[in-house]
OpenMM code with the backbone's topology and positions (N, CA, C; nanometers):
from openmm import Vec3, app, unit

residues = "MET LYS THR ASN ASN LYS TYR THR SER PHE VAL THR LEU LEU LEU LEU VAL LEU SER LEU GLY PHE THR ALA CYS GLY SER ASP ASP ASP ASP PRO GLN VAL PRO ALA PRO THR ILE LYS LEU GLU GLU ALA ASN ILE GLU GLY ASP GLU LEU CYS VAL GLU ALA ASP ILE VAL ALA GLN GLY ARG THR ALA LEU ILE ILE ILE ASN ILE CYS ASP ALA THR GLY LYS THR VAL LYS VAL SER GLN PRO VAL SER GLY SER LYS TYR ILE GLY VAL LEU ASN ILE ASP GLY PHE HIS VAL HIS VAL PRO ILE ALA GLY LYS ASN VAL VAL GLU GLY ASP LEU LEU LYS LEU THR VAL ASN ASP ALA ASN GLY LEU SER THR THR ALA GLN LYS SER ILE THR GLU GLU GLU ASP GLN ASP GLU GLU HIS ASP HIS ASP".split()
positions = [
    Vec3(-11.8753, -3.5827, 5.8951),
    Vec3(-11.7568, -3.5302, 5.8322),
    Vec3(-11.7504, -3.5711, 5.6856),
    Vec3(-11.8095, -3.6879, 5.6515),
    Vec3(-11.8082, -3.7331, 5.5133),
    Vec3(-11.8894, -3.6387, 5.4251),
    Vec3(-12.0005, -3.5883, 5.4745),
    Vec3(-12.0827, -3.4955, 5.3973),
    Vec3(-12.0052, -3.3688, 5.3669),
    Vec3(-11.9297, -3.3191, 5.4645),
    Vec3(-11.8489, -3.1998, 5.4449),
    Vec3(-11.7439, -3.2228, 5.3366),
    Vec3(-11.6817, -3.3414, 5.3349),
    Vec3(-11.5822, -3.3736, 5.2321),
    Vec3(-11.6460, -3.3769, 5.0941),
    Vec3(-11.7666, -3.4337, 5.0840),
    Vec3(-11.8366, -3.4374, 4.9556),
    Vec3(-11.8698, -3.2961, 4.9110),
    Vec3(-11.9163, -3.2137, 5.0017),
    Vec3(-11.9508, -3.0756, 4.9685),
    Vec3(-11.8265, -2.9994, 4.9235),
    Vec3(-11.7183, -3.0160, 4.9965),
    Vec3(-11.5931, -2.9480, 4.9616),
    Vec3(-11.5437, -2.9945, 4.8250),
    Vec3(-11.5506, -3.1234, 4.7989),
    Vec3(-11.5080, -3.1765, 4.6691),
    Vec3(-11.5951, -3.1210, 4.5578),
    Vec3(-11.7254, -3.1162, 4.5796),
    Vec3(-11.8175, -3.0635, 4.4786),
    Vec3(-11.7885, -2.9164, 4.4503),
    Vec3(-11.7711, -2.8359, 4.5547),
    Vec3(-11.7436, -2.6932, 4.5369),
    Vec3(-11.6100, -2.6733, 4.4659),
    Vec3(-11.5095, -2.7509, 4.5031),
    Vec3(-11.3787, -2.7412, 4.4383),
    Vec3(-11.3895, -2.7749, 4.2903),
    Vec3(-11.4599, -2.8819, 4.2569),
    Vec3(-11.4777, -2.9208, 4.1173),
    Vec3(-11.5548, -2.8141, 4.0414),
    Vec3(-11.6587, -2.7591, 4.1010),
    Vec3(-11.7381, -2.6545, 4.0371),
    Vec3(-11.6526, -2.5312, 4.0100),
    Vec3(-11.5729, -2.4902, 4.1073),
    Vec3(-11.4855, -2.3746, 4.0885),
    Vec3(-11.3808, -2.3997, 3.9803),
    Vec3(-11.3294, -2.5210, 3.9745),
    Vec3(-11.2328, -2.5554, 3.8712),
    Vec3(-11.2957, -2.5451, 3.7329),
    Vec3(-11.4143, -2.5986, 3.7170),
    Vec3(-11.4838, -2.5922, 3.5881),
    Vec3(-11.5139, -2.4477, 3.5508),
    Vec3(-11.5620, -2.3693, 3.6459),
    Vec3(-11.5921, -2.2297, 3.6174),
    Vec3(-11.4662, -2.1507, 3.5835),
    Vec3(-11.3557, -2.1824, 3.6499),
    Vec3(-11.2325, -2.1084, 3.6231),
    Vec3(-11.1801, -2.1347, 3.4822),
    Vec3(-11.2100, -2.2502, 3.4268),
    Vec3(-11.1683, -2.2789, 3.2897),
    Vec3(-11.2314, -2.1805, 3.1920),
    Vec3(-11.3504, -2.1358, 3.2219),
    Vec3(-11.4191, -2.0407, 3.1350),
    Vec3(-11.3575, -1.9031, 3.1384),
    Vec3(-11.2847, -1.8702, 3.2440),
    Vec3(-11.2248, -1.7377, 3.2572),
    Vec3(-11.0775, -1.7347, 3.2167),
    Vec3(-11.0204, -1.8506, 3.1878),
    Vec3(-10.8803, -1.8586, 3.1500),
    Vec3(-10.8656, -1.8256, 3.0027),
    Vec3(-10.7732, -1.7381, 2.9706),
    Vec3(-10.7516, -1.7009, 2.8306),
    Vec3(-10.6045, -1.6795, 2.8044),
    Vec3(-10.5649, -1.7027, 2.6815),
    Vec3(-10.4296, -1.6753, 2.6373),
    Vec3(-10.4387, -1.5706, 2.5282),
    Vec3(-10.3860, -1.4530, 2.5523),
    Vec3(-10.3930, -1.3481, 2.4519),
    Vec3(-10.5268, -1.2788, 2.4543),
    Vec3(-10.5491, -1.1990, 2.3530),
    Vec3(-10.6711, -1.1204, 2.3431),
    Vec3(-10.7838, -1.2017, 2.2830),
    Vec3(-10.9007, -1.1951, 2.3447),
    Vec3(-11.0179, -1.2635, 2.2907),
    Vec3(-11.0592, -1.2032, 2.1573),
    Vec3(-11.0266, -1.0755, 2.1333),
    Vec3(-11.0640, -1.0097, 2.0085),
    Vec3(-10.9896, -1.0683, 1.8897),
    Vec3(-10.8715, -1.1237, 1.9126),
    Vec3(-10.7918, -1.1788, 1.8044),
    Vec3(-10.8308, -1.3222, 1.7700),
    Vec3(-10.8983, -1.3909, 1.8624),
    Vec3(-10.9337, -1.5308, 1.8416),
    Vec3(-11.0663, -1.5417, 1.7679),
    Vec3(-11.0723, -1.6263, 1.6647),
    Vec3(-11.2014, -1.6468, 1.5977),
    Vec3(-11.2988, -1.7158, 1.6934),
    Vec3(-11.4239, -1.6792, 1.6837),
    Vec3(-11.5271, -1.7368, 1.7701),
    Vec3(-11.5514, -1.8823, 1.7322),
    Vec3(-11.5424, -1.9707, 1.8287),
    Vec3(-11.5728, -2.1118, 1.8065),
    Vec3(-11.7252, -2.1256, 1.8094),
    Vec3(-11.7836, -2.1896, 1.7081),
    Vec3(-11.9294, -2.2023, 1.7052),
    Vec3(-11.9812, -2.2999, 1.8101),
    Vec3(-12.1078, -2.2830, 1.8439),
    Vec3(-12.1744, -2.3748, 1.9372),
    Vec3(-12.1782, -2.5146, 1.8747),
    Vec3(-12.1909, -2.6170, 1.9571),
    Vec3(-12.2003, -2.7526, 1.9030),
    Vec3(-12.3190, -2.7668, 1.8073),
    Vec3(-12.3063, -2.8593, 1.7137),
    Vec3(-12.4184, -2.8925, 1.6256),
    Vec3(-12.4545, -3.0384, 1.6471),
    Vec3(-12.5833, -3.0669, 1.6358),
    Vec3(-12.6343, -3.2016, 1.6595),
    Vec3(-12.7254, -3.2393, 1.5435),
    Vec3(-12.7027, -3.3577, 1.4889),
    Vec3(-12.7931, -3.4135, 1.3888),
    Vec3(-12.8499, -3.5423, 1.4481),
    Vec3(-12.9736, -3.5350, 1.4966),
    Vec3(-13.0383, -3.6523, 1.5564),
    Vec3(-13.0839, -3.7463, 1.4462),
    Vec3(-13.0345, -3.8667, 1.4506),
    Vec3(-13.0677, -3.9664, 1.3495),
    Vec3(-13.1810, -4.0579, 1.3936),
    Vec3(-13.1833, -4.0923, 1.5231),
    Vec3(-13.2777, -4.1940, 1.5685),
    Vec3(-13.3187, -4.1695, 1.7127),
    Vec3(-13.4466, -4.1935, 1.7392),
    Vec3(-13.5021, -4.1916, 1.8748),
    Vec3(-13.6154, -4.2935, 1.8762),
    Vec3(-13.5782, -4.4206, 1.8900),
    Vec3(-13.6741, -4.5304, 1.8779),
    Vec3(-13.6903, -4.6066, 2.0077),
    Vec3(-13.8158, -4.6401, 2.0391),
    Vec3(-13.8435, -4.7278, 2.1523),
    Vec3(-13.8131, -4.8696, 2.1070),
    Vec3(-13.7256, -4.9358, 2.1811),
    Vec3(-13.6890, -5.0739, 2.1528),
    Vec3(-13.7005, -5.1527, 2.2825),
    Vec3(-13.8182, -5.2081, 2.3050),
    Vec3(-13.8436, -5.2805, 2.4289),
    Vec3(-13.8470, -5.1844, 2.5459),
    Vec3(-13.7597, -5.2078, 2.6444),
    Vec3(-13.7524, -5.1245, 2.7645),
    Vec3(-13.6453, -5.0165, 2.7545),
    Vec3(-13.6007, -4.9858, 2.6319),
    Vec3(-13.4966, -4.8856, 2.6118),
    Vec3(-13.5352, -4.7911, 2.4985),
    Vec3(-13.4761, -4.6734, 2.5042),
    Vec3(-13.4860, -4.5801, 2.3932),
    Vec3(-13.3493, -4.5783, 2.3266),
    Vec3(-13.3466, -4.6097, 2.1979),
    Vec3(-13.2226, -4.6086, 2.1216),
    Vec3(-13.2045, -4.4691, 2.0634),
    Vec3(-13.0913, -4.4063, 2.0952),
    Vec3(-13.0615, -4.2706, 2.0497),
    Vec3(-12.9350, -4.2742, 1.9653),
    Vec3(-12.9466, -4.2203, 1.8432),
    Vec3(-12.8302, -4.2094, 1.7560),
    Vec3(-12.8228, -4.0674, 1.7032),
    Vec3(-12.7003, -4.0136, 1.6974),
    Vec3(-12.6808, -3.8770, 1.6496),
    Vec3(-12.5368, -3.8590, 1.6033),
    Vec3(-12.5150, -3.7511, 1.5315),
    Vec3(-12.3808, -3.7050, 1.4999),
    Vec3(-12.3653, -3.5691, 1.5667),
    Vec3(-12.2536, -3.5487, 1.6352),
    Vec3(-12.2308, -3.4263, 1.7117),
    Vec3(-12.0964, -3.3666, 1.6711),
    Vec3(-12.0964, -3.2364, 1.6463),
    Vec3(-11.9720, -3.1643, 1.6201),
    Vec3(-11.9611, -3.0569, 1.7281),
    Vec3(-11.8527, -3.0624, 1.8055),
    Vec3(-11.8305, -2.9653, 1.9125),
    Vec3(-11.6866, -2.9174, 1.9022),
    Vec3(-11.6658, -2.8082, 1.8310),
    Vec3(-11.5305, -2.7593, 1.8109),
    Vec3(-11.4664, -2.7118, 1.9410),
    Vec3(-11.5490, -2.6870, 2.0422),
    Vec3(-11.4975, -2.6514, 2.1738),
    Vec3(-11.4885, -2.7709, 2.2666),
    Vec3(-11.4931, -2.8921, 2.2138),
    Vec3(-11.4911, -3.0194, 2.2880),
    Vec3(-11.6125, -3.0343, 2.3793),
    Vec3(-11.6725, -3.1505, 2.3759),
    Vec3(-11.7901, -3.1774, 2.4582),
    Vec3(-11.7529, -3.1742, 2.6054),
    Vec3(-11.8373, -3.1114, 2.6848),
    Vec3(-11.8165, -3.1070, 2.8296),
    Vec3(-11.9299, -3.1782, 2.9028),
    Vec3(-12.0499, -3.1736, 2.8450),
    Vec3(-12.1671, -3.2326, 2.9087),
    Vec3(-12.2677, -3.2697, 2.8017),
    Vec3(-12.3221, -3.3901, 2.8104),
    Vec3(-12.4293, -3.4335, 2.7218),
    Vec3(-12.5417, -3.4843, 2.8107),
    Vec3(-12.6616, -3.4315, 2.7878),
    Vec3(-12.7779, -3.4720, 2.8669),
    Vec3(-12.8900, -3.5139, 2.7727),
    Vec3(-12.9504, -3.6272, 2.8036),
    Vec3(-13.0669, -3.6751, 2.7299),
    Vec3(-13.1882, -3.6566, 2.8191),
    Vec3(-13.2878, -3.5839, 2.7685),
    Vec3(-13.4157, -3.5697, 2.8371),
    Vec3(-13.5242, -3.6268, 2.7479),
    Vec3(-13.6102, -3.7075, 2.8062),
    Vec3(-13.7274, -3.7579, 2.7365),
    Vec3(-13.8466, -3.6883, 2.7991),
    Vec3(-13.9190, -3.6138, 2.7167),
    Vec3(-14.0307, -3.5319, 2.7635),
    Vec3(-14.1612, -3.5794, 2.7021),
    Vec3(-14.2715, -3.5345, 2.7605),
    Vec3(-14.4014, -3.5621, 2.6998),
    Vec3(-14.4090, -3.4897, 2.5653),
    Vec3(-14.5163, -3.5102, 2.4913),
    Vec3(-14.5289, -3.4552, 2.3560),
    Vec3(-14.5238, -3.3026, 2.3530),
    Vec3(-14.5603, -3.2369, 2.4648),
    Vec3(-14.5549, -3.0909, 2.4690),
    Vec3(-14.4139, -3.0400, 2.4935),
    Vec3(-14.3265, -3.1281, 2.5416),
    Vec3(-14.1888, -3.0899, 2.5711),
    Vec3(-14.1717, -3.0250, 2.7064),
    Vec3(-14.2790, -3.0187, 2.7851),
    Vec3(-14.2730, -2.9473, 2.9135),
    Vec3(-14.2469, -3.0381, 3.0329),
    Vec3(-14.2934, -3.1618, 3.0282),
    Vec3(-14.2781, -3.2526, 3.1411),
    Vec3(-14.1687, -3.3545, 3.1104),
    Vec3(-14.0646, -3.3572, 3.1922),
    Vec3(-13.9541, -3.4508, 3.1735),
    Vec3(-13.9906, -3.5838, 3.2387),
    Vec3(-13.9854, -3.6908, 3.1587),
    Vec3(-14.0132, -3.8255, 3.2091),
    Vec3(-13.8841, -3.8973, 3.2489),
    Vec3(-13.7771, -3.8731, 3.1735),
    Vec3(-13.6476, -3.9362, 3.1993),
    Vec3(-13.5390, -3.8326, 3.1704),
    Vec3(-13.4407, -3.8254, 3.2580),
    Vec3(-13.3243, -3.7390, 3.2352),
    Vec3(-13.2000, -3.8221, 3.2628),
    Vec3(-13.1092, -3.8252, 3.1654),
    Vec3(-12.9887, -3.9061, 3.1822),
    Vec3(-12.8670, -3.8334, 3.1267),
    Vec3(-12.7693, -3.8053, 3.2132),
    Vec3(-12.6429, -3.7505, 3.1621),
    Vec3(-12.5621, -3.8628, 3.0969),
    Vec3(-12.4831, -3.8266, 2.9990),
    Vec3(-12.3958, -3.9223, 2.9312),
    Vec3(-12.2530, -3.8926, 2.9760),
    Vec3(-12.1821, -3.9962, 3.0167),
    Vec3(-12.0452, -3.9758, 3.0634),
    Vec3(-11.9524, -4.0732, 2.9930),
    Vec3(-11.8283, -4.0608, 3.0205),
    Vec3(-11.7293, -4.1508, 2.9640),
    Vec3(-11.6460, -4.0824, 2.8574),
    Vec3(-11.5217, -4.1229, 2.8477),
    Vec3(-11.4275, -4.0585, 2.7569),
    Vec3(-11.4608, -4.0802, 2.6099),
    Vec3(-11.5474, -4.1743, 2.5795),
    Vec3(-11.5872, -4.1960, 2.4410),
    Vec3(-11.6652, -4.0757, 2.3881),
    Vec3(-11.7400, -4.0076, 2.4766),
    Vec3(-11.8273, -3.8981, 2.4345),
    Vec3(-11.7936, -3.7630, 2.4977),
    Vec3(-11.7236, -3.7600, 2.6081),
    Vec3(-11.6945, -3.6338, 2.6773),
    Vec3(-11.5483, -3.5968, 2.6551),
    Vec3(-11.5270, -3.4684, 2.6207),
    Vec3(-11.3911, -3.4184, 2.5988),
    Vec3(-11.3419, -3.4372, 2.4564),
    Vec3(-11.4347, -3.4657, 2.3645),
    Vec3(-11.3963, -3.4888, 2.2252),
    Vec3(-11.4526, -3.3787, 2.1357),
    Vec3(-11.3926, -3.3653, 2.0173),
    Vec3(-11.4362, -3.2626, 1.9223),
    Vec3(-11.5598, -3.3062, 1.8441),
    Vec3(-11.5554, -3.4237, 1.7887),
    Vec3(-11.6641, -3.4708, 1.7043),
    Vec3(-11.7036, -3.6118, 1.7441),
    Vec3(-11.8321, -3.6372, 1.7403),
    Vec3(-11.8825, -3.7709, 1.7693),
    Vec3(-11.9621, -3.8150, 1.6468),
    Vec3(-11.8984, -3.8965, 1.5656),
    Vec3(-11.9639, -3.9512, 1.4482),
    Vec3(-12.0191, -4.0872, 1.4880),
    Vec3(-12.1486, -4.0930, 1.5099),
    Vec3(-12.2074, -4.2189, 1.5519),
    Vec3(-12.2332, -4.2272, 1.7016),
    Vec3(-12.2743, -4.1164, 1.7643),
    Vec3(-12.3172, -4.1191, 1.9041),
    Vec3(-12.4319, -4.2195, 1.9128),
    Vec3(-12.4210, -4.3158, 2.0031),
    Vec3(-12.5209, -4.4229, 2.0126),
    Vec3(-12.5318, -4.4687, 2.1574),
    Vec3(-12.6470, -4.4412, 2.2187),
    Vec3(-12.6710, -4.4841, 2.3561),
    Vec3(-12.8113, -4.5423, 2.3673),
    Vec3(-12.8290, -4.6234, 2.4695),
    Vec3(-12.9592, -4.6796, 2.5016),
    Vec3(-12.9983, -4.6294, 2.6404),
    Vec3(-13.1162, -4.5699, 2.6495),
    Vec3(-13.1649, -4.5115, 2.7737),
    Vec3(-13.2740, -4.6020, 2.8299),
    Vec3(-13.2590, -4.6508, 2.9542),
    Vec3(-13.3632, -4.7337, 3.0142),
    Vec3(-13.4925, -4.6522, 3.0346),
    Vec3(-13.6055, -4.7068, 2.9892),
    Vec3(-13.7332, -4.6359, 3.0023),
    Vec3(-13.8415, -4.7211, 3.0682),
    Vec3(-13.8068, -4.8406, 3.1175),
    Vec3(-13.9055, -4.9282, 3.1798),
    Vec3(-13.9755, -4.8554, 3.2944),
    Vec3(-14.1084, -4.8573, 3.2930),
    Vec3(-14.1867, -4.7957, 3.3998),
    Vec3(-14.1922, -4.6443, 3.3950),
    Vec3(-14.1423, -4.5831, 3.2908),
    Vec3(-14.1372, -4.4360, 3.2818),
    Vec3(-14.2492, -4.3791, 3.1941),
    Vec3(-14.3368, -4.4657, 3.1425),
    Vec3(-14.4510, -4.4234, 3.0609),
    Vec3(-14.4083, -4.3459, 2.9356),
    Vec3(-14.2976, -4.3852, 2.8760),
    Vec3(-14.2508, -4.3242, 2.7515),
    Vec3(-14.3279, -4.3893, 2.6371),
    Vec3(-14.3865, -4.3052, 2.5515),
    Vec3(-14.4693, -4.3548, 2.4419),
    Vec3(-14.4307, -4.2864, 2.3107),
    Vec3(-14.4718, -4.3478, 2.2015),
    Vec3(-14.4498, -4.2883, 2.0703),
    Vec3(-14.5111, -4.1489, 2.0688),
    Vec3(-14.4402, -4.0532, 2.0133),
    Vec3(-14.4867, -3.9144, 2.0089),
    Vec3(-14.4262, -3.8270, 2.1172),
    Vec3(-14.3672, -3.8885, 2.2218),
    Vec3(-14.2941, -3.8097, 2.3202),
    Vec3(-14.1726, -3.7481, 2.2510),
    Vec3(-14.1053, -3.6554, 2.3174),
    Vec3(-13.9911, -3.5858, 2.2577),
    Vec3(-13.8602, -3.6251, 2.3245),
    Vec3(-13.7605, -3.6514, 2.2410),
    Vec3(-13.6238, -3.6683, 2.2876),
    Vec3(-13.5564, -3.5329, 2.2732),
    Vec3(-13.4946, -3.4845, 2.3803),
    Vec3(-13.4161, -3.3613, 2.3751),
    Vec3(-13.2724, -3.3973, 2.4124),
    Vec3(-13.1818, -3.3740, 2.3179),
    Vec3(-13.0409, -3.4033, 2.3375),
    Vec3(-12.9675, -3.2704, 2.3470),
    Vec3(-12.9054, -3.2451, 2.4630),
    Vec3(-12.8345, -3.1200, 2.4865),
    Vec3(-12.6854, -3.1473, 2.4976),
    Vec3(-12.6069, -3.0669, 2.4250),
    Vec3(-12.4610, -3.0782, 2.4290),
    Vec3(-12.4051, -2.9429, 2.4714),
    Vec3(-12.3261, -2.9436, 2.5789),
    Vec3(-12.2520, -2.8255, 2.6243),
    Vec3(-12.1059, -2.8496, 2.5926),
    Vec3(-12.0378, -2.7440, 2.5443),
    Vec3(-11.8954, -2.7602, 2.5172),
    Vec3(-11.8121, -2.6927, 2.6254),
    Vec3(-11.6822, -2.7105, 2.6162),
    Vec3(-11.5906, -2.6571, 2.7170),
    Vec3(-11.5847, -2.5049, 2.7160),
    Vec3(-11.6369, -2.4414, 2.6099),
    Vec3(-11.6407, -2.2956, 2.6021),
    Vec3(-11.7689, -2.2381, 2.6619),
    Vec3(-11.8546, -2.3244, 2.7139),
    Vec3(-11.9795, -2.2787, 2.7734),
    Vec3(-12.0934, -2.2630, 2.6741),
    Vec3(-12.0730, -2.3051, 2.5503),
    Vec3(-12.1792, -2.2969, 2.4503),
    Vec3(-12.2633, -2.4234, 2.4542),
    Vec3(-12.3911, -2.4089, 2.4228),
    Vec3(-12.4839, -2.5197, 2.4354),
    Vec3(-12.5788, -2.5250, 2.3164),
    Vec3(-12.6171, -2.6460, 2.2789),
    Vec3(-12.7152, -2.6683, 2.1733),
    Vec3(-12.8068, -2.7815, 2.2162),
    Vec3(-12.9352, -2.7666, 2.1865),
    Vec3(-13.0320, -2.8732, 2.2110),
    Vec3(-13.1028, -2.9061, 2.0807),
    Vec3(-13.1078, -3.0348, 2.0497),
    Vec3(-13.1838, -3.0824, 1.9341),
    Vec3(-13.2948, -3.1720, 1.9873),
    Vec3(-13.4058, -3.1763, 1.9154),
    Vec3(-13.5141, -3.2623, 1.9599),
    Vec3(-13.5723, -3.3400, 1.8440),
    Vec3(-13.6322, -3.4533, 1.8775),
    Vec3(-13.6897, -3.5421, 1.7766),
    Vec3(-13.8051, -3.6175, 1.8410),
    Vec3(-13.9114, -3.6376, 1.7650),
    Vec3(-14.0227, -3.7182, 1.8138),
    Vec3(-13.9799, -3.8636, 1.8251),
    Vec3(-14.0227, -3.9263, 1.9315),
    Vec3(-13.9893, -4.0658, 1.9559),
    Vec3(-14.0830, -4.1538, 1.8742),
    Vec3(-14.0245, -4.2550, 1.8104),
    Vec3(-14.1021, -4.3488, 1.7297),
    Vec3(-14.0900, -4.4883, 1.7890),
    Vec3(-14.1738, -4.5777, 1.7382),
    Vec3(-14.1679, -4.7172, 1.7818),
    Vec3(-14.0464, -4.7851, 1.7212),
    Vec3(-14.0199, -4.9046, 1.7682),
    Vec3(-13.9053, -4.9826, 1.7237),
    Vec3(-13.9076, -5.0010, 1.5720),
    Vec3(-13.7878, -5.0003, 1.5135),
    Vec3(-13.7748, -5.0256, 1.3707),
    Vec3(-13.8181, -5.1676, 1.3385),
    Vec3(-13.8559, -5.1895, 1.2124),
    Vec3(-13.8865, -5.3249, 1.1677),
    Vec3(-13.7618, -5.4105, 1.1791),
    Vec3(-13.7804, -5.5357, 1.2121),
    Vec3(-13.6668, -5.6270, 1.2264),
    Vec3(-13.5933, -5.6465, 1.0943),
    Vec3(-13.6622, -5.6227, 0.9816),
    Vec3(-13.6003, -5.6409, 0.8507),
    Vec3(-13.5006, -5.5295, 0.8190),
    Vec3(-13.5146, -5.4129, 0.8852),
    Vec3(-13.4239, -5.3027, 0.8581),
    Vec3(-13.2881, -5.3295, 0.9200),
    Vec3(-13.1851, -5.2838, 0.8521),
    Vec3(-13.0494, -5.3032, 0.9011),
    Vec3(-13.0226, -5.2052, 1.0144),
    Vec3(-12.9737, -5.2550, 1.1277),
    Vec3(-12.9487, -5.1702, 1.2442),
    Vec3(-12.8399, -5.2341, 1.3283),
    Vec3(-12.7368, -5.1570, 1.3586),
    Vec3(-12.6237, -5.2082, 1.4342),
    Vec3(-12.6292, -5.1550, 1.5765),
    Vec3(-12.6315, -5.2439, 1.6747),
    Vec3(-12.6295, -5.2052, 1.8161),
    Vec3(-12.4992, -5.2511, 1.8785),
    Vec3(-12.4218, -5.1535, 1.9205),
    Vec3(-12.2946, -5.1842, 1.9871),
    Vec3(-12.3183, -5.2204, 2.1308),
] * unit.nanometer
topology = app.Topology()
chain = topology.addChain("A")
for resn in residues:
    res = topology.addResidue(resn, chain)
    for name in ("N", "CA", "C"):
        topology.addAtom(name, app.Element.getBySymbol(name[0]), res)
């Protein structure tokens, strides 16, 4: 019975999210089109057993989903996939200083692999930015880790 409750909860949540996309006030023709999110990837560095990711994100339709994928150099094979959650990053318009650490121990992530950062907004628009992964910064460089 617990599995049925989980399934029902998942379907209910999915329908709720989908229904938000069909809800409108007034004519869509009168509303200016909200642009897709924009992403400026600042950093994708291997730091020990983590990948440090820094970016600036603008989502005028508010962020709904952020996914980090670490792929091989061709971009075809995903080595690590991690959704980002929490009110600090989800449901906001702009993220100035997006900063997360992704665990990569045992995942064979190497310099030259690709970081793909995907942002979906509440309007159903999506953007993916990618950056080659580099080795850890020199210790002499200034770097703030929250």
